[in-house]
C-alpha positions in Angstrom: 68.1 117.3 -132.8 68.6 114.1 -135.2 64.8 113.4 -134.5 63.8 116.8 -135.6 65.7 116.4 -139.1 64.0 113.3 -139.7 60.7 114.1 -139.0 61.0 117.1 -141.3 63.0 116.0 -144.0 62.5 111.6 -144.4 61.4 111.6 -147.9 59.2 108.9 -146.5 57.3 110.5 -143.0 57.9 107.6 -141.1 57.7 109.7 -137.9 53.7 110.9 -139.2 52.6 107.2 -139.2 50.5 106.8 -136.1 52.1 103.6 -134.8 55.5 104.9 -134.9 56.2 106.0 -131.0 59.5 107.9 -130.7 61.2 107.6 -127.7 64.5 109.6 -126.7 66.8 107.8 -124.0 69.6 105.9 -123.9 69.2 102.0 -124.9 70.3 100.5 -121.6 68.4 103.4 -119.5 65.4 102.6 -121.5 65.9 98.3 -121.4 66.5 98.4 -118.0 63.3 100.7 -116.8 60.1 100.3 -119.6 57.2 97.7 -118.4 56.4 97.3 -122.3 56.7 94.2 -123.6 57.5 93.8 -127.8 57.5 91.4 -130.2 60.9 92.2 -131.7 63.8 94.3 -130.6 66.3 95.6 -133.1 70.2 96.9 -132.6 71.2 98.3 -135.8 74.6 99.9 -135.4 74.2 101.1 -132.3 77.8 102.0 -131.6 80.4 104.8 -132.1 83.5 103.0 -134.2 85.4 106.0 -133.1 89.2 106.6 -132.7 88.5 106.5 -129.3 90.2 104.0 -127.2 88.5 100.5 -127.0 89.1 101.3 -123.0 87.3 104.3 -122.9 84.4 105.1 -120.5 82.8 107.6 -122.4 81.5 104.8 -124.7 78.6 104.3 -123.1 77.3 101.8 -126.3 79.5 99.2 -125.0 76.8 98.5 -122.4 74.2 97.8 -124.8 76.0 94.5 -125.9 77.1 92.9 -122.7 75.4 89.6 -121.6 73.5 91.4 -118.4 72.0 93.8 -121.4 71.0 91.4 -123.4 69.7 89.3 -120.7 67.3 92.2 -120.0 66.3 92.3 -123.3 65.4 88.9 -123.3 62.8 89.5 -120.3 61.2 92.2 -122.1 60.5 89.7 -125.3 56.8 88.5 -125.7 56.2 85.0 -126.7 57.7 84.0 -129.4 59.7 87.6 -129.8 63.0 87.9 -130.6 66.3 90.1 -130.5 68.3 90.9 -134.1 71.2 92.5 -133.4 73.3 93.9 -136.6 76.2 95.3 -136.4 79.6 96.1 -139.1 82.8 94.0 -137.3 86.4 93.8 -138.7 87.6 91.1 -136.5 86.1 87.3 -135.8 86.9 87.3 -132.1 84.1 90.6 -132.2 81.8 88.6 -134.3 82.7 85.7 -131.4 82.1 88.0 -128.8 78.5 88.9 -129.9 77.8 85.1 -130.1 78.7 84.2 -126.6 77.3 87.4 -125.2 74.0 86.2 -126.5 74.0 83.0 -126.1 75.3 83.2 -122.2 71.6 85.5 -122.1 69.5 83.2 -124.1 71.1 80.1 -123.3 71.9 78.6 -126.7 73.7 80.4 -129.4 72.2 82.8 -131.7 71.9 82.1 -135.5 73.8 83.9 -137.3 74.2 85.6 -141.1 77.3 87.0 -142.2 78.1 89.2 -145.5 81.6 89.9 -146.2 82.2 92.5 -149.1 84.8 93.3 -151.3 87.1 95.2 -148.5 86.5 92.9 -146.4 83.8 94.7 -143.9 81.5 92.1 -142.7 78.4 93.2 -141.9 77.0 90.4 -139.2 73.6 89.6 -138.1 72.1 87.9 -135.0 68.9 86.3 -134.3 68.1 85.1 -130.5 64.5 83.8 -129.5 63.2 81.3 -127.3 60.8 80.0 -130.1 62.0 76.7 -132.3 59.7 78.1 -135.3 61.2 81.7 -135.8 65.0 79.4 -134.9 64.2 77.5 -137.6 63.4 80.1 -140.3 66.6 81.8 -139.7 68.5 79.4 -139.7 67.0 78.8 -143.3 68.3 81.7 -144.0 71.2 82.1 -142.1 73.0 79.5 -144.7 72.9 82.4 -147.1 76.1 84.2 -145.8 79.4 84.2 -147.3 81.2 84.0 -144.3 81.9 82.8 -140.7 84.6 83.9 -137.9 86.7 81.6 -137.1 85.6 80.7 -133.1 88.6 78.1 -132.3 89.6 80.7 -129.6 87.2 82.8 -128.5 87.1 85.9 -126.7 85.8 86.1 -122.7 81.9 87.8 -123.2 81.5 91.2 -122.0 80.1 92.0 -119.5 78.8 95.0 -116.8 82.2 94.5 -115.1 84.0 94.8 -118.2 81.8 96.2 -120.9 85.0 96.3 -123.4 83.5 95.8 -127.1 87.1 95.8 -128.4 89.3 94.7 -126.4 89.9 91.1 -127.3 91.2 90.2 -123.7 90.2 91.5 -119.9 93.7 93.1 -119.4 95.0 96.9 -119.2 97.6 97.5 -121.5 100.7 99.3 -120.2 100.1 102.9 -121.9 96.2 103.0 -120.5 98.0 102.2 -117.2 100.2 105.1 -116.7 97.7 107.2 -118.2 95.8 106.7 -115.3 98.6 106.8 -112.5 98.0 110.8 -111.3 
């Protein structure tokens, strides 16, 4: 339905461009099953940001940001390709978790760029690539940011066996355990 609305109402008609190929699929499923290779993979605000608990299993968007998912994306990149992640964050530790997940997937820290607005909302941007030229260019831009996370005690990475992006520590709080007991 969202695609239909965009196709019919978007003022720039991007879906009519022959270079645009629409794929309607779960992002993680697509990453795991495609045979295509890409110069750039963009994750821009693929999150629910709802009032649901960070522990709920229906927040499948958690699984697109795990170390394993980022490793799968890395395998899909052409030589010189890059993975770009954009995300709104409100906690330093979430920014640190993204950076750690990408570091583990790519073997070196991503280039990070952060912008904090007057209300305290942080727009986080990460670029992960194996290409030294792309890394160098991204480093030039990253210095324009106006904020940086406190990474003094980074949280554990999120992985497929603990994908809870918005849960700082690997614990299950007592209320969640009580709800799980039949």
